[in-house]
C-alpha positions as CSV (number, residue, x, y, z in Angstrom):
1,X,6.0,14.7,23.7
2,X,9.7,15.6,24.1
3,X,12.2,15.4,21.3
4,X,13.9,12.3,22.7
5,X,10.9,10.3,24.1
6,X,10.7,6.7,23.2
7,X,7.3,5.7,21.7
8,X,5.6,2.5,22.2
9,X,5.1,0.8,18.8
10,X,1.7,-0.7,19.9
11,X,-0.2,2.1,21.8
12,X,1.9,5.1,20.7
13,X,2.3,6.5,24.2
14,X,5.7,7.6,25.5
15,X,7.8,5.1,27.5
16,X,10.9,5.2,29.6
17,X,13.8,3.0,28.7
18,X,13.4,1.1,32.1
19,X,9.9,0.1,31.2
20,X,10.5,-0.8,27.6
21,X,11.1,-4.1,25.9
22,X,12.6,-4.7,22.4
23,X,11.1,-7.8,21.0
24,X,11.4,-9.8,17.8
25,X,10.8,-13.2,16.2
26,X,13.6,-15.5,15.3
27,X,12.8,-18.4,13.0
28,X,14.7,-20.3,10.3
29,X,17.8,-18.4,10.7
30,X,16.1,-15.0,10.1
31,X,14.9,-12.3,12.5
32,X,11.8,-10.2,11.9
33,X,9.0,-8.3,13.6
34,X,11.2,-6.0,15.9
35,X,9.1,-3.8,18.2
36,X,9.9,-1.3,21.0
37,X,6.9,-1.6,23.4
38,X,5.7,-1.4,27.0
39,X,6.0,-4.5,29.0
40,X,2.4,-5.5,28.6
41,X,2.3,-4.8,24.8
42,X,5.1,-7.3,23.7
43,X,3.5,-9.1,20.7
44,X,2.4,-12.6,21.5
45,X,4.3,-14.1,18.6
46,X,7.6,-12.6,19.7
47,X,10.2,-15.3,20.5
48,X,13.1,-13.1,21.7
49,X,13.0,-9.9,23.9
50,X,15.5,-7.8,25.8
51,X,14.7,-5.2,28.6
52,X,15.0,-1.6,27.4
53,X,17.2,-0.7,30.4
54,X,19.8,-3.1,29.4
55,X,20.1,-1.8,25.8
56,X,20.6,1.8,26.8
57,X,23.9,0.8,28.6
58,X,26.7,1.4,26.2
59,X,27.9,-2.3,26.4
60,X,24.4,-3.5,26.2
61,X,23.6,-1.5,23.1
62,X,26.7,-2.7,21.4
63,X,26.0,-6.3,22.4
64,X,22.4,-6.1,21.0
65,X,23.7,-4.7,17.8
66,X,26.7,-7.1,17.3
67,X,24.2,-10.0,18.0
68,X,22.2,-8.9,14.9
69,X,25.3,-8.7,12.7
70,X,25.4,-11.8,10.5
71,X,21.7,-12.5,11.0
72,X,19.3,-12.4,8.1
73,X,16.9,-9.5,9.0
74,X,13.8,-9.8,6.8
75,X,12.7,-6.2,7.3
76,X,15.4,-4.0,8.6
77,X,13.5,-0.7,8.9
78,X,11.9,-1.5,12.3
79,X,15.2,-2.5,13.8
80,X,16.9,0.6,12.3
81,X,14.2,2.9,13.9
82,X,14.6,1.2,17.3
83,X,18.3,1.8,17.1
84,X,18.1,5.4,16.2
85,X,15.4,5.9,18.9
86,X,17.6,4.2,21.5
87,X,20.9,6.0,20.6
88,X,20.3,9.3,22.4
89,X,19.8,7.5,25.6
90,X,23.0,5.5,25.3
91,X,25.6,7.9,23.9
92,X,24.9,10.6,26.5
93,X,27.8,11.2,28.7
94,X,25.5,12.2,31.8
95,X,23.2,9.1,31.5
96,X,22.3,9.1,35.2
97,X,20.1,6.0,34.6
98,X,23.1,4.2,33.3
99,X,25.3,5.1,36.1
100,X,22.8,4.2,38.8
101,X,22.0,0.9,37.1
102,X,25.7,0.0,36.8
103,X,26.3,1.0,40.4
104,X,23.3,-1.2,41.5
105,X,24.4,-4.1,39.3
106,X,27.8,-4.0,40.6
107,X,26.5,-5.6,43.8
108,X,24.0,-7.7,42.2
109,X,21.0,-5.5,42.7
110,X,18.5,-3.7,40.5
111,X,18.0,0.0,40.5
112,X,15.5,1.3,43.0
113,X,15.2,-2.0,44.8
114,X,16.7,-2.1,48.3
115,X,19.6,-4.6,48.6
116,X,18.5,-8.0,50.2
117,X,15.0,-7.9,48.8
118,X,13.6,-9.6,45.6
119,X,12.5,-7.3,42.7
120,X,8.8,-7.5,41.6
121,X,7.9,-9.0,38.2
122,X,8.4,-6.7,35.1
123,X,5.6,-4.3,34.8
124,X,4.6,-4.1,38.6
125,X,4.8,-0.4,39.5
126,X,5.4,0.6,35.9
127,X,3.9,4.0,34.8
128,X,0.3,3.5,34.1
129,X,0.0,0.7,36.6
130,X,-0.8,1.0,40.2
131,X,1.7,-0.7,42.5
132,X,-0.2,-1.2,45.8
133,X,1.8,-1.7,49.1
134,X,0.3,-5.2,49.1
135,X,1.5,-6.0,45.5
136,X,5.0,-4.9,46.4
137,X,5.0,-6.5,49.9
138,X,3.7,-9.7,48.3
139,X,6.6,-9.5,45.9
140,X,9.2,-9.1,48.8
141,X,10.2,-5.6,47.4
142,X,11.0,-2.5,49.0
143,X,11.6,0.7,47.1
144,X,13.9,3.5,48.1
145,X,12.0,6.8,48.6
146,X,11.2,8.6,45.4
147,X,12.1,5.8,43.1
């Protein structure tokens, strides 16, 4: 495993920010149960979630942190670990994923999905899952070559 790999809190396998979810439970004015997981491993009891690709953008990272300010966090250690794990992906000046995502988002698209087509549901085509031509065709999705 590389030095800056993200690791799923459930299965302990590496994951890419584009395939990750940060989830937690919000109840009674408090937040708890923060987890960084693959799409399919989000805890069933989680009431809130955000896509990993959004929290590695500088503005998304800061938004996520600022939304936690003023909240009562019952166990801050999992949240602290997630913030430290995501930081190297956010603070890089050459974050190509961020630049490509921002470029795609500037015209209302998602990275790797051709303009004018609908993206598939989260997890379709994610690493470890087989995305068949039939599945992506049924979703109305066309990927650019190599993505």
